[in-house]
C-alpha positions in Angstrom: 8.1 22.5 -19.8 10.3 23.5 -16.9 10.0 21.2 -13.8 11.4 21.0 -10.4 11.0 18.1 -7.7 9.6 18.7 -4.3 9.1 16.5 -1.1 6.8 17.3 1.4 6.3 15.0 4.3 5.9 11.4 3.0 4.7 12.8 -0.6 6.9 13.6 -3.6 5.6 15.8 -6.4 6.9 16.9 -9.9 5.8 20.2 -10.7 5.9 21.3 -14.5 5.3 24.4 -16.0 5.1 26.4 -19.2 6.6 29.3 -17.8 9.7 29.9 -15.4 8.3 32.2 -12.9 6.1 29.8 -10.8 9.0 27.5 -10.1 11.5 30.3 -9.5 9.1 31.2 -6.6 8.8 27.6 -5.4 12.3 26.9 -5.5 12.8 30.0 -3.2 10.0 29.0 -0.7 10.8 25.4 -0.6 14.9 25.8 -0.8 15.0 24.0 2.6 12.9 21.2 2.1 14.7 17.9 1.1 14.9 16.6 -2.6 12.9 13.5 -3.5 15.6 10.5 -4.0 15.4 9.3 -7.7 13.2 10.5 -10.2 10.2 8.7 -8.9 7.2 10.8 -7.5 3.7 10.3 -6.2 2.2 12.9 -8.2 2.9 15.5 -11.1 1.2 18.8 -11.5 1.3 21.0 -14.7 0.6 24.4 -14.9 -0.2 25.0 -18.7 -1.8 27.9 -20.7 -5.6 27.2 -21.4 -5.1 28.0 -24.8 -1.7 28.2 -27.0 -2.0 31.8 -27.3 -2.6 32.6 -23.7 1.0 31.5 -22.8 2.2 35.3 -24.1 -1.1 36.8 -24.5 -2.8 37.5 -21.2 -1.2 34.6 -19.8 -3.2 32.2 -17.8 -2.4 29.4 -16.1 -4.7 26.1 -16.2 -4.0 23.5 -13.4 -3.4 19.9 -14.6 -1.8 16.9 -13.7 -2.4 13.2 -12.6 -5.8 14.4 -11.2 -7.7 17.6 -12.3 -11.0 19.2 -12.5 -12.1 19.9 -16.0 -14.4 23.0 -15.0 -11.7 24.6 -13.0 -11.3 28.2 -13.9 -7.8 29.1 -15.0 -5.8 31.7 -13.0 -3.7 34.8 -14.1 0.2 34.2 -14.3 0.6 36.4 -11.4 -0.8 33.8 -9.3 1.1 31.0 -10.5 2.5 30.1 -7.3 -1.2 29.8 -6.1 -1.9 27.3 -8.9 0.9 25.1 -7.9 -0.1 24.9 -4.4 -3.6 24.4 -5.6 -2.4 21.7 -7.8 -0.4 19.9 -5.1 -3.6 19.9 -2.7 -5.6 18.8 -5.6 -3.4 15.8 -6.3 -3.2 14.8 -2.4 -7.4 15.1 -2.2 -8.1 12.8 -4.8 -5.1 10.4 -5.2 -3.5 9.8 -1.7 -4.4 6.3 -0.3 -1.6 6.1 2.3 -3.4 8.1 5.1 -6.7 9.1 6.0 -6.9 12.7 5.1 -8.5 15.3 7.2 -8.8 18.8 6.0 -7.3 20.0 9.2 -4.1 21.8 10.7 -1.9 20.5 13.2 0.7 21.3 15.6 2.9 19.1 18.1 4.3 19.5 21.7 5.9 17.0 23.7 5.2 14.1 21.1 1.5 15.1 21.0 -0.7 16.6 18.2 -3.3 19.2 18.3 -5.4 19.0 15.5 -8.0 21.9 14.6 -10.6 21.5 11.7 -13.6 23.7 10.6 -15.2 25.3 7.8 -13.0 28.2 5.8 -12.6 31.2 7.9 -12.4 29.4 11.2 -9.1 30.4 11.5 -7.3 26.9 11.6 -4.5 27.9 9.4 -3.9 31.2 11.4 -3.7 29.4 14.8 -1.5 26.8 13.6 0.9 29.4 12.1 0.8 31.4 15.3 1.3 28.6 17.6 4.4 27.4 15.4 5.8 30.7 16.4 5.2 30.3 19.8 6.7 27.2 20.7 4.9 24.4 19.1 6.0 22.3 16.2 3.9 22.9 13.0 3.0 19.9 11.1 0.6 21.0 8.6 -2.4 23.7 7.7 -4.1 21.7 4.5 -4.0 18.2 5.8 -3.8 16.0 8.8 -2.5 12.8 7.5 -3.8 9.8 10.0 -2.1 6.6 9.8 -4.5 3.5 9.0 -2.5 1.2 11.1 -1.0 3.3 14.1 -3.5 6.2 14.4 -0.7 8.8 14.7 -0.2 12.0 12.6 2.1 12.4 9.8 3.3 15.8 9.2 2.3 17.5 5.7 4.0 20.9 6.6 3.9 22.6 2.9 3.4 26.5 2.9 1.3 28.3 5.6 -1.6 30.0 3.1 -2.5 33.2 5.0 -5.8 35.0 3.6 -6.6 38.7 4.3 -6.0 39.9 7.8 -4.3 37.0 8.9 -1.2 38.3 6.7 -1.1 41.5 8.6 -1.0 39.2 11.9 1.6 36.8 10.9 3.9 39.6 9.7 3.8 40.8 13.6 5.4 37.4 14.6 7.4 35.8 11.7 10.6 37.4 10.1 9.8 39.0 6.4 12.5 36.5 4.6 9.8 33.8 5.2 6.9 35.2 3.4 6.2 34.5 -0.3 4.8 37.1 -2.6 1.2 38.9 -2.2 -1.2 37.9 -4.4 -4.4 40.2 -4.5 -7.7 39.2 -5.3 -7.4 35.5 -5.9 -10.4 33.4 -6.0 -9.7 33.0 -2.2 -8.8 36.4 -1.4 -5.8 38.2 -0.8 -3.0 35.5 -0.1 0.4 35.1 0.9 2.1 32.2 1.9 4.6 31.6 4.8 7.5 28.9 5.0 7.4 27.1 8.3 9.9 27.3 10.9 13.0 25.4 9.8 12.5 22.8 12.8 9.1 21.9 11.0 11.0 20.9 7.9 13.8 19.1 9.5 11.4 16.9 11.6 8.8 16.4 8.8 9.2 12.5 9.2 8.6 12.6 12.6 5.1 11.3 13.6 3.0 12.5 16.8 0.0 10.9 18.8 -3.1 12.9 18.1 -4.2 14.1 21.7 -6.7 17.0 21.2 -9.1 17.7 18.4 -10.8 21.4 17.8 -13.5 22.6 16.0 -12.5 26.2 16.0 -14.9 29.3 15.3 -13.7 32.7 15.0 -15.7 35.6 15.7 -17.7 34.5 18.7 -17.2 35.1 22.7 -14.7 32.6 23.9 -16.1 29.2 24.9 -15.5 25.7 25.0 -18.3 23.2 24.2 -18.6 19.3 24.5 -19.5 17.6 21.5 -21.3 14.1 20.6 -19.3 11.3 19.2 -21.9 10.8 16.3 -21.4 14.6 15.5 -17.6 14.3 15.7 -17.7 11.3 13.4 -19.9 12.7 10.8 -18.3 16.2 10.6 -14.8 14.3 10.1 -16.2 12.3 7.5 -17.1 15.7 5.9 -13.6 17.0 6.5 -11.7 13.7 4.7 -11.1 13.8 1.0 -10.7 10.2 0.9 -12.5 8.6 3.4 -15.2 7.1 1.2 -12.0 5.7 -1.2 -10.5 3.9 1.8 -13.3 1.9 2.6 -13.1 -0.1 5.8 -9.5 1.0 6.8 -10.7 4.4 6.7 -13.9 3.7 8.8 -11.6 1.8 11.5 -8.9 4.4 11.6 -11.8 7.2 11.8 -13.7 5.2 14.7 -10.4 4.8 16.5 -9.4 8.4 16.3 -13.1 9.7 17.6 -13.0 7.1 20.4 -9.4 7.8 21.7 -8.9 11.7 21.1 -10.7 14.2 23.2 -12.8 16.9 21.5 -14.2 20.4 22.1 -15.6 23.0 19.9 -14.1 26.2 20.7 -15.5 29.8 19.9 -13.1 32.9 20.2 -12.5 36.5 19.1 -8.6 36.8 19.1 -5.7 34.5 18.8 -4.9 35.5 22.6 -8.2 34.1 23.7 -7.7 30.9 21.5 -4.3 30.3 23.1 -5.5 30.7 26.6 -8.1 28.0 25.9 -5.7 25.7 24.2 -3.4 26.1 27.1 -6.1 25.1 29.5 -7.1 21.8 27.7 -3.6 21.0 27.0 -2.5 20.9 30.9 -5.2 18.9 31.6 -4.4 16.1 29.2 -2.8 12.9 30.4 
């Protein structure tokens, strides 16, 4: 099998593939990322044909690796890049134990991190990508890595996964050479990946103190709402893929986070509205 090594934030991956095409796409999009030192990696992802003949006849990609889902449907080879990205996310979700993982996007300014979490379609990836083009440092759009000891956020700045209308919106802000291939009719809709700004990659070992947590909701009149700590805690346990596995350490890390980080629910109908609401909250932080 063909293979490449990738380092994203604190995690190192080996991506092995029966086909060269997905790895060539990964190499092009991750060319500015540092290489892992030595051969040691945290996780391996394997892109393999579901059946031997599916390597050549209507080729389909089955996602395997250290952790895998036996009932996951294979993807067509034209979506091999998406399979690799999904494979890396799966390894983190099921196997990472060094941080509390929150399914959230995050950006940083002045050493302070803004974390955004919510259901699919809430716009957190689009918001983090757009803020990264407007003076914020991008830290991640899939996982926010919360330190079990210090409570700081460690960057995991993988490619930004843009879906459907978000692709066109980001094309107005980011240069064309930072976009990956367009993949139509994937299980998640039309998808195109965006390489984060170079600053995000160069500073991906630089942590930030969480200063504001938002639960964005797209498609509603602009509004900020307070939330009770019990609701925040429960929603964050649901947004974490390893909270239960971490046991007492995860409980203490999440309790400290909820106690210390101001939180709001945010409704918005456009990125401009969201940015205005975020700026107003950010200006009030100590």
